[in-house]
C-alpha positions as CSV (number, residue, x, y, z in Angstrom):
1,M,93.0,115.3,120.0
2,V,93.0,111.7,118.8
3,T,92.8,111.1,115.0
4,G,93.9,108.6,112.5
5,G,93.1,104.9,112.8
6,V,91.7,105.1,116.3
7,A,89.3,107.9,115.2
8,S,88.4,105.8,112.1
9,V,87.4,102.9,114.4
10,V,85.3,105.2,116.6
11,Y,83.5,106.7,113.5
12,G,83.6,103.8,111.2
13,D,84.4,100.1,111.0
14,P,86.5,98.4,113.7
15,R,89.9,97.4,112.5
16,F,93.3,96.8,114.0
17,T,95.7,99.8,114.2
18,R,99.3,99.7,115.4
19,D,99.5,103.2,116.7
20,V,97.6,106.2,117.9
21,D,97.8,109.5,116.1
22,V,97.3,112.6,118.1
23,V,97.4,116.3,117.2
24,V,98.7,118.7,119.9
25,E,99.1,122.4,120.2
26,V,102.4,123.1,121.9
27,D,104.4,126.3,121.8
28,P,108.2,126.3,122.4
29,A,107.8,127.4,126.1
30,Q,105.8,124.2,126.8
31,V,108.3,121.6,125.5
32,E,109.7,121.0,128.9
33,D,106.3,120.5,130.4
34,L,105.3,118.1,127.6
35,L,108.4,116.0,128.0
36,G,107.9,116.0,131.8
37,V,104.7,114.1,131.3
38,F,106.8,111.1,130.1
39,A,109.8,111.5,132.4
40,G,110.9,108.5,134.4
41,G,108.9,106.0,132.4
42,S,110.0,103.2,130.1
43,L,108.8,104.9,126.9
44,Y,111.1,106.1,124.2
45,V,110.7,109.9,123.9
46,P,112.9,112.0,121.6
47,S,115.3,114.4,123.1
48,R,114.4,117.9,124.0
49,D,116.3,119.3,121.0
50,V,114.4,117.1,118.6
51,V,111.0,118.0,120.1
52,D,111.9,121.7,120.3
53,R,112.9,121.7,116.6
54,E,109.6,120.0,115.6
55,V,107.5,122.4,117.7
56,R,109.2,125.3,115.9
57,R,108.2,124.1,112.5
58,E,105.4,126.1,110.9
59,E,104.0,123.0,109.3
60,G,104.5,119.3,109.6
61,G,106.1,119.0,113.0
62,H,106.0,115.4,114.2
63,F,107.6,113.0,116.6
64,D,107.0,109.5,117.9
65,I,106.7,108.1,121.4
66,I,107.3,104.4,121.5
67,D,106.8,101.7,124.1
68,P,109.9,99.4,123.6
69,A,108.2,96.5,125.4
70,T,105.3,96.3,123.0
71,G,106.3,98.3,120.0
72,L,103.2,100.4,120.3
73,R,103.6,103.9,119.1
74,A,102.0,107.3,119.4
75,D,102.5,109.6,116.4
76,V,102.4,113.1,117.7
77,Y,101.6,115.7,115.1
78,L,102.1,119.4,116.1
79,S,99.4,121.8,115.0
80,G,101.8,124.5,113.9
81,R,100.0,127.0,111.6
82,D,98.0,124.4,109.8
83,P,94.5,125.9,109.4
84,L,92.8,122.4,109.3
85,H,94.5,121.5,112.6
86,A,93.3,124.8,114.2
87,W,89.8,124.3,112.9
88,A,89.6,120.7,114.2
89,L,91.1,121.5,117.6
90,E,88.4,124.1,118.2
91,R,85.7,121.5,117.3
92,R,87.2,118.3,118.9
93,R,84.8,116.4,121.2
94,R,85.2,114.6,124.4
95,V,84.4,110.9,124.3
96,D,84.0,108.8,127.4
97,L,85.7,105.4,127.4
98,G,84.6,103.8,130.6
99,D,86.7,105.3,133.4
100,R,88.7,107.5,131.0
101,S,87.9,109.9,128.2
102,I,89.7,111.3,125.1
103,W,89.4,114.3,122.9
104,L,88.5,113.0,119.5
105,A,89.0,114.9,116.2
106,P,85.8,116.0,114.4
107,I,84.6,113.5,111.9
108,E,85.1,115.9,109.0
109,Y,88.8,116.3,109.9
110,V,89.3,112.5,110.0
111,L,87.6,112.2,106.6
112,V,89.6,114.9,105.0
113,R,92.9,113.6,106.4
114,K,92.0,110.0,105.2
115,L,91.3,111.4,101.7
116,Q,94.7,113.3,101.7
117,Y,96.5,110.2,102.8
118,Y,94.8,108.1,100.1
119,R,95.8,110.7,97.5
120,M,99.4,110.7,98.7
121,S,99.8,106.9,99.2
122,G,97.3,105.3,96.9
123,S,96.5,102.9,99.8
124,D,93.0,101.5,99.7
125,R,93.0,101.3,103.5
126,H,92.5,105.1,103.7
127,L,89.8,105.0,101.1
128,R,88.1,102.1,102.9
129,D,88.3,104.0,106.2
130,A,86.7,107.1,104.6
131,A,84.0,105.0,102.9
132,M,83.1,103.1,106.2
133,I,83.0,106.4,108.2
134,L,80.6,107.8,105.6
135,R,78.5,104.6,105.6
136,I,78.4,104.1,109.4
137,S,78.5,107.7,110.8
138,G,77.5,109.8,107.7
139,D,74.6,111.3,109.6
140,Q,77.1,113.0,111.9
141,V,79.0,114.8,109.1
142,E,78.5,118.5,108.7
143,D,78.3,118.5,104.9
144,A,79.1,122.2,104.4
145,A,82.4,121.8,106.5
146,L,83.3,118.6,104.6
147,E,82.7,120.2,101.2
148,E,84.7,123.3,102.2
149,W,87.7,121.4,103.4
150,T,87.8,119.0,100.5
151,R,87.6,121.9,98.1
152,R,90.3,123.9,100.0
153,L,92.6,120.9,100.1
154,G,91.8,119.6,96.6
155,V,90.5,116.2,97.5
156,E,87.0,116.4,96.0
157,A,87.7,113.6,93.6
158,E,88.8,111.4,96.4
159,L,85.6,112.2,98.4
160,Q,83.6,111.1,95.4
161,E,85.6,107.8,95.2
162,A,85.0,107.2,98.9
163,R,81.2,107.8,98.4
164,R,81.2,105.2,95.6
165,F,83.6,102.7,97.3
166,Q,82.0,99.2,97.6
167,V,83.0,97.6,100.9
168,D,83.0,93.8,100.9
């Protein structure tokens, strides 16, 4: 499923993003198949050993796929045993984009991750993204799910900040 800045643009205010963040569920037996999707192309893809090691992590597995010609990057996050990833993957939604479609992370997932990134980095960009999502697409938010995940992950104060955030 697509998340991060691209999901923020879909749910919130259009802005430039330099990468696409995706969450994938891959078990060790699928690593070869995953890498085969990119075989023979011009993209930088980590070695099988690197991807295999990341897939085996219980939490936080991650690797990048990079187009050397443009510098564009896909940040690939592996679902591991993260309960929020599992919840979101079950609730992702298909979005048509002309002749293609993507699986998009649920709005509550995008909000909670933006609040976590804001807490970790202090970057107003994440707070602004969350505030704009709430302002533009707030009617799509399942309040009970958002409240539950913000409580479970300890970002209730950040959610209140996003609700109060004044966008210029």
